[in-house]
C-alpha positions in Angstrom: 42.9 -11.2 -35.8 39.2 -10.6 -36.3 38.5 -7.1 -37.6 35.3 -7.1 -39.7 37.0 -4.8 -42.3 35.8 -6.9 -45.2 32.2 -6.4 -44.3 32.8 -2.7 -43.7 33.8 -2.4 -47.4 31.4 -4.8 -49.0 28.5 -4.8 -46.6 26.5 -7.7 -45.2 23.1 -8.6 -43.9 23.5 -6.3 -40.9 25.8 -3.5 -42.2 25.6 -1.5 -45.4 28.6 -1.3 -47.8 31.1 1.4 -46.9 30.0 1.5 -43.3 31.4 0.1 -40.1 33.4 -3.1 -39.4 31.1 -6.0 -38.6 32.0 -9.6 -37.6 29.6 -12.3 -38.4 29.6 -15.5 -36.3 27.2 -18.3 -35.4 26.7 -19.8 -32.0 26.3 -23.3 -33.4 28.6 -25.0 -35.9 25.6 -26.2 -38.0 24.5 -22.6 -38.5 28.0 -21.5 -39.4 28.2 -24.1 -42.2 24.8 -23.2 -43.5 25.5 -19.4 -43.3 28.9 -19.9 -45.1 27.1 -21.6 -48.0 24.3 -19.1 -48.3 25.9 -16.9 -50.9 26.6 -20.0 -53.1 23.0 -21.1 -52.8 21.7 -17.6 -53.5 23.7 -17.1 -56.7 23.2 -20.7 -57.8 26.9 -21.5 -57.6 27.9 -25.2 -57.2 28.4 -26.0 -53.5 31.4 -28.2 -54.3 33.2 -25.0 -55.3 32.8 -23.8 -51.8 34.8 -26.7 -50.4 37.0 -27.1 -48.5 35.8 -24.7 -45.8 37.8 -23.8 -42.8 36.0 -22.8 -39.6 37.5 -20.8 -36.8 36.4 -20.9 -33.2 35.9 -17.5 -31.7 35.6 -16.2 -28.1 33.6 -13.0 -27.7 33.5 -11.0 -24.5 30.9 -8.2 -25.0 29.0 -6.0 -22.6 26.3 -4.2 -24.7 24.6 -6.8 -26.9 20.9 -6.6 -28.0 19.3 -10.0 -28.1 16.9 -10.1 -31.1 17.1 -13.9 -31.4 13.8 -14.8 -29.6 11.5 -15.9 -32.5 8.5 -15.6 -30.2 9.1 -12.0 -29.4 5.9 -10.1 -29.7 5.5 -6.4 -30.5 7.6 -3.9 -32.2 10.9 -5.9 -32.4 9.1 -8.9 -33.6 7.6 -7.0 -36.6 11.1 -5.7 -37.6 12.6 -9.2 -37.3 9.8 -10.6 -39.5 10.7 -8.0 -42.1 14.3 -8.9 -42.0 13.4 -12.6 -42.7 11.3 -11.8 -45.7 13.5 -9.2 -47.3 16.1 -10.0 -49.9 18.9 -7.8 -48.4 21.3 -8.6 -51.3 18.8 -7.4 -53.9 18.0 -4.3 -51.8 21.7 -3.5 -51.4 22.3 -4.0 -55.2 19.5 -1.5 -55.9 21.4 1.1 -53.9 19.1 1.0 -50.9 19.6 0.0 -47.3 17.8 -3.2 -46.2 15.8 -3.4 -43.0 18.5 -5.5 -41.3 21.2 -3.1 -42.4 19.2 -0.2 -40.9 18.8 -2.1 -37.7 22.5 -2.9 -37.6 23.4 0.7 -38.3 21.0 1.9 -35.6 22.6 -0.5 -33.1 26.1 0.5 -34.1 25.2 4.3 -33.9 23.7 3.7 -30.4 27.0 2.3 -29.3 26.0 -1.4 -29.0 28.8 -3.9 -29.3 26.6 -6.4 -31.1 23.4 -8.2 -31.8 22.2 -11.7 -31.3 19.9 -12.5 -34.3 18.2 -15.6 -35.7 20.2 -17.3 -38.4 18.7 -16.6 -41.8 19.4 -20.1 -43.0 18.7 -22.0 -39.7 16.0 -19.9 -37.9 16.2 -22.0 -34.8 19.9 -21.2 -34.5 21.5 -17.9 -33.4 24.1 -15.6 -34.9 26.3 -13.0 -33.3 26.8 -9.8 -35.2 29.6 -7.9 -33.5 30.8 -4.3 -34.1 34.5 -4.1 -33.1 34.6 -0.3 -33.5 32.1 0.0 -30.6 33.8 -2.3 -28.2 34.1 -1.0 -24.6 37.3 -1.4 -22.6 37.6 -5.1 -21.8 35.4 -6.3 -24.7 37.0 -8.4 -27.3 36.5 -11.0 -30.0 39.4 -13.3 -30.9 40.2 -16.5 -32.7 40.7 -19.4 -30.2 41.3 -22.2 -32.7 
């Protein structure tokens, strides 16, 4: 079962701690590996301590998803996405503030969106799915397939 309850408690790049369930996934396996090791790299932990890693294949059926993954997007959304790439969300969260990406995620969740497509922070040419299970419409789902 995929719930996002861990991120609701601890927070993540696109949701603040103590907020709403959020499921983090990558559309490409290379991005999934890179993203899964990001915390180890950030804190300077040995990557061999992260192994072995188990990856799960997910199937998502969502209706209301905002696509912010286009790196060439000009205008307002491009400015906000540039801010999310340059901001250290972990340091911002540790200081007790909400990061730009967390504010965007909260706004999307509050607006009733089911998820976001966003550029991977570790592989900017790859795409991540940020899903909000608590906002799913009837017929929408995310499940483990393998």
